[in-house]
N, CA, C and O of each residue as an XYZ file, in Angstrom:
308
protein
N     -62.922    -44.941     24.452
C     -62.011    -44.861     25.567
C     -60.894    -45.886     25.343
O     -61.158    -47.025     24.958
N     -59.678    -45.483     25.582
C     -58.553    -46.384     25.344
C     -58.326    -47.309     26.533
O     -58.799    -47.056     27.641
N     -57.602    -48.370     26.278
C     -57.317    -49.339     27.320
C     -55.956    -49.111     27.952
O     -55.066    -48.513     27.347
N     -55.807    -49.596     29.176
C     -54.535    -49.544     29.889
C     -54.253    -50.927     30.454
O     -55.162    -51.728     30.670
N     -52.994    -51.186     30.683
C     -52.610    -52.444     31.313
C     -52.269    -52.187     32.763
O     -51.482    -51.295     33.082
N     -52.872    -52.983     33.649
C     -52.555    -52.959     35.072
C     -52.166    -54.380     35.462
O     -52.364    -55.320     34.692
N     -51.625    -54.527     36.629
C     -51.199    -55.846     37.080
C     -51.982    -56.225     38.328
O     -52.000    -55.496     39.321
N     -52.625    -57.376     38.252
C     -53.383    -57.911     39.381
C     -52.733    -59.231     39.757
O     -52.676    -60.160     38.951
N     -52.251    -59.306     40.973
C     -51.540    -60.504     41.441
C     -50.475    -60.937     40.431
O     -50.357    -62.113     40.088
N     -49.714    -59.961     39.974
C     -48.559    -60.152     39.088
C     -48.917    -60.519     37.650
O     -48.024    -60.829     36.861
N     -50.197    -60.492     37.294
C     -50.609    -60.820     35.926
C     -51.110    -59.565     35.226
O     -51.847    -58.785     35.828
N     -50.731    -59.352     33.978
C     -51.233    -58.176     33.259
C     -52.705    -58.345     32.878
O     -53.137    -59.416     32.450
N     -53.452    -57.266     33.045
C     -54.875    -57.239     32.722
C     -55.146    -55.937     31.973
O     -54.669    -54.878     32.382
N     -55.895    -56.006     30.898
C     -56.273    -54.808     30.149
C     -57.669    -54.372     30.563
O     -58.608    -55.168     30.582
N     -57.786    -53.094     30.893
C     -59.080    -52.501     31.254
C     -59.177    -51.140     30.586
O     -58.174    -50.597     30.124
N     -60.369    -50.595     30.536
C     -60.564    -49.256     29.979
C     -59.891    -48.225     30.872
O     -59.886    -48.368     32.094
N     -59.326    -47.195     30.271
C     -58.726    -46.115     31.045
C     -59.779    -45.532     31.985
O     -60.921    -45.321     31.577
N     -59.414    -45.276     33.213
C     -60.338    -44.722     34.192
C     -61.169    -45.760     34.916
O     -62.055    -45.403     35.692
N     -60.906    -47.036     34.682
C     -61.663    -48.103     35.365
C     -61.357    -48.124     36.851
O     -60.296    -47.682     37.294
N     -62.295    -48.641     37.600
C     -62.103    -48.796     39.038
C     -61.280    -50.051     39.333
O     -61.193    -50.966     38.515
N     -60.691    -50.067     40.503
C     -59.946    -51.231     40.972
C     -60.811    -52.484     40.859
O     -60.333    -53.532     40.425
N     -62.076    -52.378     41.246
C     -62.976    -53.540     41.202
C     -63.100    -54.097     39.790
O     -63.204    -55.312     39.617
N     -63.093    -53.232     38.776
C     -63.188    -53.694     37.389
C     -61.925    -54.442     36.979
O     -61.997    -55.428     36.246
N     -60.773    -53.979     37.447
C     -59.518    -54.661     37.134
C     -59.478    -56.039     37.778
O     -59.039    -57.009     37.161
N     -59.937    -56.118     39.016
C     -59.974    -57.412     39.698
C     -60.959    -58.339     38.992
O     -60.673    -59.524     38.825
N     -62.106    -57.824     38.580
C     -63.102    -58.642     37.872
C     -62.557    -59.142     36.535
O     -62.847    -60.267     36.130
N     -61.771    -58.315     35.851
C     -61.174    -58.744     34.584
C     -60.164    -59.860     34.811
O     -59.967    -60.716     33.949
N     -59.530    -59.845     35.968
C     -58.571    -60.881     36.328
C     -59.278    -62.165     36.747
O     -58.942    -63.251     36.275
N     -60.276    -62.029     37.652
C     -60.972    -63.203     38.193
C     -62.294    -62.740     38.802
O     -62.305    -62.087     39.846
N     -63.399    -63.077     38.155
C     -64.717    -62.634     38.613
C     -65.040    -63.144     40.019
O     -65.649    -62.425     40.813
N     -64.643    -64.360     40.327
C     -64.891    -64.910     41.662
C     -64.145    -64.148     42.736
O     -64.666    -63.931     43.830
N     -62.938    -63.747     42.427
C     -62.142    -62.963     43.371
C     -62.768    -61.583     43.569
O     -62.773    -61.050     44.679
N     -63.291    -61.014     42.495
C     -63.983    -59.722     42.593
C     -65.209    -59.836     43.491
O     -65.502    -58.921     44.260
N     -65.923    -60.948     43.399
C     -67.081    -61.174     44.276
C     -66.651    -61.229     45.730
O     -67.351    -60.721     46.606
N     -65.498    -61.845     45.996
C     -64.997    -61.933     47.376
C     -64.594    -60.560     47.906
O     -64.783    -60.269     49.087
N     -64.037    -59.714     47.032
C     -63.698    -58.346     47.447
C     -64.996    -57.602     47.786
O     -65.075    -56.936     48.819
N     -65.998    -57.711     46.932
C     -67.276    -57.034     47.160
C     -67.954    -57.509     48.442
O     -68.640    -56.735     49.109
N     -67.762    -58.777     48.783
C     -68.378    -59.346     49.989
C     -67.559    -59.076     51.250
O     -67.989    -59.421     52.351
N     -66.385    -58.465     51.101
C     -65.544    -58.185     52.259
C     -64.692    -59.359     52.686
O     -64.079    -59.323     53.753
N     -64.642    -60.397     51.873
C     -63.845    -61.580     52.188
C     -62.400    -61.436     51.731
O     -61.547    -62.249     52.086
N     -62.128    -60.402     50.944
C     -60.781    -60.140     50.445
C     -60.616    -58.623     50.369
O     -61.596    -57.878     50.348
N     -59.372    -58.187     50.328
C     -59.105    -56.761     50.198
C     -58.056    -56.569     49.116
O     -57.334    -57.499     48.759
N     -57.983    -55.356     48.605
C     -57.028    -55.041     47.548
C     -55.989    -54.085     48.124
O     -56.325    -53.124     48.817
N     -54.719    -54.367     47.824
C     -53.643    -53.479     48.250
C     -52.869    -53.018     47.023
O     -52.940    -53.621     45.952
N     -52.127    -51.929     47.215
C     -51.250    -51.474     46.139
C     -49.907    -52.194     46.264
O     -49.756    -53.095     47.088
N     -48.954    -51.802     45.461
C     -47.653    -52.467     45.448
C     -46.923    -52.373     46.782
O     -46.047    -53.188     47.074
N     -47.284    -51.375     47.594
C     -46.638    -51.199     48.906
C     -47.341    -51.959     50.016
O     -46.864    -51.988     51.150
N     -48.475    -52.576     49.698
C     -49.234    -53.303     50.700
C     -50.259    -52.454     51.417
O     -50.826    -52.884     52.421
N     -50.505    -51.260     50.919
C     -51.491    -50.363     51.524
C     -52.854    -50.645     50.902
O     -53.004    -50.656     49.681
N     -53.844    -50.871     51.763
C     -55.182    -51.180     51.273
C     -55.757    -49.996     50.503
O     -55.631    -48.843     50.916
N     -56.390    -50.309     49.375
C     -57.013    -49.269     48.564
C     -58.476    -49.629     48.326
O     -58.824    -50.806     48.236
N     -59.328    -48.613     48.226
C     -60.753    -48.888     48.012
C     -61.028    -49.430     46.620
O     -60.329    -49.101     45.662
N     -62.039    -50.251     46.521
C     -62.406    -50.891     45.251
C     -62.883    -49.892     44.220
O     -62.852    -50.184     43.024
N     -63.329    -48.707     44.655
C     -63.818    -47.718     43.689
C     -62.741    -46.727     43.241
O     -63.021    -45.826     42.451
N     -61.521    -46.888     43.737
C     -60.422    -46.024     43.290
C     -60.103    -46.328     41.830
O     -60.214    -47.473     41.394
N     -59.714    -45.326     41.090
C     -59.403    -45.482     39.664
C     -57.974    -45.984     39.475
O     -57.058    -45.567     40.185
N     -57.797    -46.878     38.514
C     -56.457    -47.393     38.213
C     -55.792    -46.501     37.166
O     -56.461    -45.782     36.424
N     -54.484    -46.565     37.124
C     -53.692    -45.895     36.099
C     -52.860    -46.949     35.391
O     -52.635    -48.030     35.937
N     -52.408    -46.655     34.205
C     -51.560    -47.592     33.470
C     -50.385    -48.008     34.347
O     -49.693    -47.166     34.919
N     -50.169    -49.309     34.445
C     -49.060    -49.837     35.225
C     -49.361    -50.040     36.698
O     -48.485    -50.469     37.449
N     -50.588    -49.739     37.134
C     -50.940    -49.964     38.542
C     -50.664    -51.404     38.923
O     -50.886    -52.321     38.132
N     -50.184    -51.596     40.126
C     -49.930    -52.938     40.650
C     -50.889    -53.169     41.805
O     -50.855    -52.459     42.810
N     -51.739    -54.166     41.649
C     -52.755    -54.494     42.645
C     -52.529    -55.911     43.145
O     -52.172    -56.810     42.383
N     -52.742    -56.086     44.426
C     -52.679    -57.431     45.002
C     -53.972    -57.672     45.762
O     -54.416    -56.829     46.541
N     -54.570    -58.835     45.526
C     -55.792    -59.186     46.227
C     -55.418    -60.165     47.324
O     -54.818    -61.210     47.071
N     -55.783    -59.808     48.545
C     -55.454    -60.607     49.713
C     -56.754    -61.169     50.278
O     -57.640    -60.413     50.677
N     -56.867    -62.483     50.309
C     -58.059    -63.129     50.858
C     -57.885    -63.242     52.358
O     -56.847    -63.691     52.845
N     -58.902    -62.832     53.080
C     -58.858    -62.892     54.548
C     -58.834    -64.352     54.997
O     -59.628    -65.171     54.534
N     -57.923    -64.656     55.892
C     -57.776    -66.024     56.380
C     -58.901    -66.415     57.326
O     -59.355    -67.559     57.330
N     -59.348    -65.444     58.135
C     -60.415    -65.720     59.100
C     -61.655    -64.960     58.712
O     -61.584    -63.824     58.244
N     -62.769    -65.580     58.905
C     -64.056    -64.963     58.624
C     -64.787    -64.730     59.939
O     -64.475    -65.366     60.946
N     -65.736    -63.846     59.935
C     -66.572    -63.663     61.110
C     -66.394    -62.316     61.772
O     -65.673    -61.445     61.284
N     -67.071    -62.168     62.896
C     -67.122    -60.897     63.604
C     -65.759    -60.427     64.076
O     -65.450    -59.240     63.968
N     -64.934    -61.329     64.597
C     -63.646    -60.935     65.164
C     -62.473    -61.114     64.195
O     -61.325    -61.206     64.630
N     -62.747    -61.163     62.896
C     -61.695    -61.429     61.910
C     -60.598    -60.387     61.912
O     -59.443    -60.711     61.636
N     -60.934    -59.130     62.222
C     -59.934    -58.070     62.214
C     -59.419    -57.731     63.612
O     -58.631    -56.799     63.767
N     -59.840    -58.454     64.600
C     -59.430    -58.153     65.984
C     -58.021    -58.635     66.263
O     -57.519    -58.464     67.374
């Protein structure tokens, strides 16, 4: 399987073609990927629209990881 370059927080990352967003984030920063998996951070596309961690990336995808400022039950209220 060939590799593609995607951008995570403005940095280029190489992943296998067809990789999930979560794999691209993990290639960028494993700790940040753990925070996404735990719900402490979310991933958005270049437009700021949240995308699921299991969505597949394409060459040139632009991903931004946003860490939630507040934790707890009412964090999204």
